[in-house]
Phi, psi and omega in degrees: 000135183297322185291335181283337185253000186295329181274334184276333185248135176305140187299319182294322177293320179299315178300315182297318181293318178296317179299315180298316180294321180295313181295321177296317178297320180294318178296319179295316179298314181295323178295316181296318180291321178298317178295322179295320179295328178290329180285316184275334179231079188299336180270000181226064182294329181263030181305317184296329186272329192245335183271156177298320179296322179296320178297315179299316179299314181297317179296320177296324178298310183285338173293319177295323179292319176300316179300317179298312181294320181296319184274321188263323182272308181274340181054050180234153178292155181300328181302333182292347175290338180134026183246026173286112184288147175226164190307322187258018188295323180294316179296318180295317179298316181295314181296322177296319179298310181297317180299312181296318181296317180292323176297317178294321179295326179295334175299314178293319179297318178297323177296322177293315180297327179275002179061033173259343179222165174234142178277128186226131174245032183282347182298138179295161183302324182296332177289321177293321177294323177296321177297312180298323180289342184258011188292340177280338183300316178302326179289324177294315178300312181297316179300314183294311184290323178291323176299318181286306191275317181264345174267290186289302186294316181298316177296320180298311182294330179291345176289337182233352185225170176289168180299321181296311179297319179299320178295318180296317181293316179297319181290327176297314178297321179299311180292318182296319183293329178280341184258357190284098175236269171236152182295337177294331181295337184291349177272351180278136181303321183296324179288324177295316179295322179297318179297316180299313180299316180291326179294317177295316180299317179299319177294325177295316177297320178299315181295325177293319180293317181293326178292309185273350183054038184200157179267354185296319178295307178297329177296316178298314179297314182299314181297324179296317179292320179293324178299320178297315179298322177295319178300315181293319181293321184279321190246345184051046183301320177248120179254133184275148168278101190303312184295330187270334188245000185301323179238035184269116182294325184292317184256355174076196181280149183306131176066017177220087181300339182295344180265003187266142180298321181293328177290320176301320181296317179295314178301318182294319178295319177294321176301312180297322179297314181291325176297317178299314181295325179294314179296321179296317179292327178291324178294324179293329179283000000 
């Protein structure tokens, strides 16, 4: 039991051991599922990594693992991850979703105005229908990732570190997990820019969670940004000028706004806003 050893073991060591055990369990589970997919679908050995169904399976695995650690290791209710409902949580989640989606959409509009992108409605109707049919997927992704990174990991790190350090560590894991391919990729500019963008984004989500003491706000924001990426992938609404933007710091790497300098600026401003709101609410208390 965690409560029996909390006084005997240094908090930082305890956090490190729990983190290590969680990551090892997650790696073992993902390996077993990957091997199982190779046995049952011999022509799709990388099913877990590349298919939509594989992504859902992997997310469900780590959600179950989070549930196990929360209930059995920490012996705390699931609500303590950040799901304590309050009167305006639905409205806040919806407004955060719309705000994030419109902010992401403005990136494409700005690209068109700057003549770095072109607005295109050439996608066939079935692609637009596929986008509409997939609108619940961003919420599932946001729910799963926020539960893991801003629910489980942020809470875990706060057991041994300050809120600032906990946010930085959680955001590092968030950025690293999205960037984890081969170590050789880390020398590529697009991967470095992607890591920076995700690290800032992760800290912004952390500050939103710490301010509201809930995951509903970061889930709404996260889902809005994922919806924009889904829109671009399905419909190619904004098409990049390849020759002009391939190495453009302002607009980033093609089809990935997270690598863009203007996106980093927006994430940073939102981060500062949530930090300000958090400090203001703490002063009132």
